[in-house]
SEMARNU-359212 format. One line per field, with one value per residue (C-alpha): x, y, z; residue in one letter; residue number from 1. Coordinates in steps of 0.001 Angstrom, whole numbers, plus 500000, padded with zeros to 6 digits. Layout:
<rs>
u <- (X,...)
v <- (Y,...)
w <- (Z,...)
type <- (a,...)
seq <- (NUM,...)
</rs>
This chain:
<rs>
u <- (583956,585157,588864,588207,585633,583895,586845,589093,590528,590075,592552,592997,596766,597932,600102,597073,598183,595407,597062,598522,602141,601192,597830,596988,593866,591913,595085,594742,597755,597490,600201,598825,595656,596651,595065,597569,595841,592208,590857,593309,592896,594959,596641,599812,600012,603162,605468,603383,604320,601880,601907,600669,599935,598511,599023,601352,599994,597809,599522,601866,604981,603129,601837,605328,606733,604131,605034,608773,608634,609387,605895,603478,599784,597716,595000,594670,597195,599512,599858,602807,602220,598977,600557,600080,603196,603964,607249,608951,611732,613035,615421,612437,610872,614220,614364,610975,612129,611059,613594,613014,614912,614294,614071,617264,619240,621748,624774,628341,629760,633430,633187,632976,629855,630583,631256,627948,626128,627569,628116,627194,626723,630219,631277,633917,636781,638410,642085,642296,640025,639832,637118,638154,636242,636688,637164,637581,634258,632662,633493,632552,629131,628487,629250,627011,624057,624389,624834,622529,619687,619692,621075,623295,626992,628344,631953,631797,635189,634206,633245,629532,630224,631105,627755,624585,621375,619872,622954,622948,619379,620485,623254,620657,618458,621468,622113,618575,619071,622184,619761,617950,614439,611187,609584,611244,609579,610705,610101,609769,612384,612503,612110,614253,615714,616117,613978,616807,617550,613855,613684,616777,615188,611831,613515,615329,612066,610666,613819,613279,609745,610958,613437,610667,610519,607337,607578,605729,606274,605314,604906,602960,604102,601566,604122,606144,603229,601742,603360,605063,602559,600176,597773,597436,596116,595140,595399,593324,593467,594685,592059,592369,590079,590407,592514,592484,594241,596622,595430,591850,592375,593308,595640,592637,590851,593914,594442,590840,591101,594311,592893,589273,589021,586483,586442,585770)
v <- (076161,072873,073065,072256,074498,074623,076694,073657,072571,069004,066887,064167,063949,065487,062435,060140,058385,057306,058788,062275,062668,064140,064114,065941,064461,066352,067587,069486,070812,072220,073834,074036,076119,077470,075815,076330,074115,073019,070272,070979,068906,069243,067200,067916,066287,064650,067049,070162,073447,073916,077176,077579,081230,083097,086098,086034,083609,081762,078432,078218,077410,074874,073085,073090,071670,068902,067990,067882,066009,068750,068443,065568,066371,066323,064566,063683,062022,062294,060092,059888,058178,056819,055246,056532,058117,059467,061341,061559,063812,065603,062672,060357,062734,062868,059084,059170,061745,065088,067910,071436,074637,077034,080787,081429,079116,078266,078672,079163,082180,081408,077904,077045,076069,072334,072169,073910,071492,068356,069410,066348,064321,064186,061480,059354,057076,054475,054027,050810,051165,054976,056913,060259,062929,062421,066047,065346,063514,066264,068950,066701,065914,069543,070654,067931,068906,072573,072023,069036,069554,073350,073960,076767,077507,078200,077506,074815,075933,079585,080813,081365,084897,086008,084979,087012,086449,084498,082305,081642,080428,078093,076706,075952,074227,072250,071111,069700,068018,066246,063898,063140,064052,063621,066574,069928,072346,075964,078369,081960,081304,084864,086787,089955,089191,091696,091454,089811,087356,086518,085711,083509,081517,081246,079982,077409,076230,075693,073736,071496,070809,070085,067612,065702,067220,068041,071529,073029,076770,078388,082139,085265,087029,086939,088268,085127,082886,084241,082812,080098,077936,075488,075583,077691,076818,079736,079323,081623,081358,077779,076597,075965,078662,077575,075636,076922,076654,079597,080596,080910,083370,087050,088788,090639,087355,085838,088967,088843,085158,085796,088622,087484,083867,084869,086038,089759)
w <- (091964,090545,089732,086070,084388,081047,079835,079994,076669,075465,077413,074804,074277,071025,070348,070342,073530,075882,078957,079464,080468,083856,085617,088843,090421,093117,094809,098067,099967,103469,105590,109111,108763,105346,102326,099503,096908,096814,094534,091722,088573,085430,082761,080830,077431,076201,074324,074989,076629,079498,081446,085013,085731,088687,090895,093895,096484,093971,094655,091663,093666,095792,092710,091203,094440,094435,090858,091561,094872,097394,098895,098793,098425,101602,099626,095965,093716,090723,087672,085317,081972,083414,086495,090058,091557,095025,095200,098587,097305,094197,093729,093313,090779,088971,088831,087085,084535,086035,086414,087716,086911,089785,089502,091483,089100,091890,089630,090856,089057,089614,088141,084473,082564,082463,086199,086889,084612,086212,089839,091897,088718,087201,084762,086457,085495,087661,088348,090286,093323,092998,091144,089679,087797,084071,083068,079377,079335,081453,078898,075992,077453,078388,074848,073440,075657,074750,071023,070500,072972,073256,069761,071088,071296,074780,075748,078466,079807,080343,083799,084307,085576,082045,080566,080060,081991,079119,078768,082514,082218,079424,081646,084329,081745,080489,084064,084159,080783,082089,083886,080599,081808,079918,081726,082449,084883,084509,087394,086111,083393,082020,085268,085256,081812,078996,075869,073914,076727,077032,073327,073680,076497,074735,071567,073679,075251,071750,070900,073924,072758,069243,070729,072489,075971,077866,079378,082345,082810,086120,085778,086670,083487,080679,078196,078889,077959,074757,071667,073725,075619,073977,076919,080044,083490,085743,089505,091705,095496,095300,092808,089104,087704,084075,081597,078030,074714,074621,071149,072395,075243,075371,077769,079235,079936,081596,083685,084876,085757,087685,089818,090234,089142,086496,082899,082300)
type <- (m,n,s,e,t,t,d,i,a,d,d,a,p,a,s,g,k,t,e,p,k,i,a,v,d,d,v,r,k,v,f,g,r,i,v,a,l,e,d,v,n,l,t,v,r,e,n,e,i,f,a,v,v,g,d,n,g,a,g,k,s,t,l,m,n,v,l,c,g,i,h,g,p,t,t,g,s,l,r,l,d,g,r,p,v,a,f,e,s,p,d,e,a,r,a,r,g,i,e,t,v,y,q,d,l,a,l,m,d,d,l,d,v,a,t,n,i,f,m,g,n,f,p,e,r,r,i,g,p,v,s,l,i,d,w,e,e,t,y,r,r,a,e,r,i,i,e,t,h,l,e,r,t,i,d,p,r,a,e,v,a,f,h,s,g,g,e,r,q,l,v,a,i,a,r,a,l,a,f,d,p,d,v,v,i,l,d,e,p,t,s,a,l,s,v,d,a,t,e,l,v,q,d,t,v,r,t,l,q,r,n,g,k,t,i,v,i,v,s,h,s,l,d,e,i,f,g,l,a,d,r,v,g,v,l,y,q,g,r,m,a,a,i,m,d,a,d,d,v,s,k,a,e,l,s,s,l,m,v,s,g,e,r,p)
seq <- (1,2,3,4,5,6,7,8,9,10,11,12,13,14,15,16,17,18,19,20,21,22,23,24,25,26,27,28,29,30,31,32,33,34,35,36,37,38,39,40,41,42,43,44,45,46,47,48,49,50,51,52,53,54,55,56,57,58,59,60,61,62,63,64,65,66,67,68,69,70,71,72,73,74,75,76,77,78,79,80,81,82,83,84,85,86,87,88,89,90,91,92,93,94,95,96,97,98,99,100,101,102,103,104,105,106,107,108,109,110,111,112,113,114,115,116,117,118,119,120,121,122,123,124,125,126,127,128,129,130,131,132,133,134,135,136,137,138,139,140,141,142,143,144,145,146,147,148,149,150,151,152,153,154,155,156,157,158,159,160,161,162,163,164,165,166,167,168,169,170,171,172,173,174,175,176,177,178,179,180,181,182,183,184,185,186,187,188,189,190,191,192,193,194,195,196,197,198,199,200,201,202,203,204,205,206,207,208,209,210,211,212,213,214,215,216,217,218,219,220,221,222,223,224,225,226,227,228,229,230,231,232,233,234,235,236,237,238,239,240,241,242,243,244,245,246,247,248,249,250,251,252,253,254,255,256,257,258,259,260,261,262,263,264)
</rs>
């Protein structure tokens, strides 16, 4: 099966640009004798919410890791804004405007929100030959990211441990936004969250889109996708079974594609 099927939605960018924001061209990824991805093709339009779904072992995490620079493709290539890119590390992807928020969040509960957002990326001020963390600027920037980019109110001086699951997810997203990315990849962003927390995160994803970000959501939860994604790509056994407009597919169809690679 070719990795793009007749189910694929028109890939002309919604913005009218000639090139998509991200293009994955014939990507194959092999680990030893294991083929994790096979001839995967997809495009992500600028300023859209694109969801990658699939069952466990479908290749979602591998594709995410290729996009964010953890793994390079064995064969095939990536394009960003129409230009070929080959990331050797997440730092290289970051330098090109791609940030990833991983499922485990990697937050430090006993430190405050601002410190979690800027850990390893603190604003600094110089006193003679010495560089020191500029704490006033750290808290100011953290508050600005949360209020301006996420359009939420979270105390940047409060410890992360005192925040809900949804708020913790927002802190992790704010940490990604501190690098001013164009593309934000979210790995299972509402996994294990309550209904209220899920709605909080989904509203925040819509806010990111409204503020000009391109969003890629990696998930196996169909409830997470409907009403949020513009388009959906379904991975099945390492291949892209279909790419569809989210409004044109039912949960039953997505479920069938995830478990069999075919529509019901």
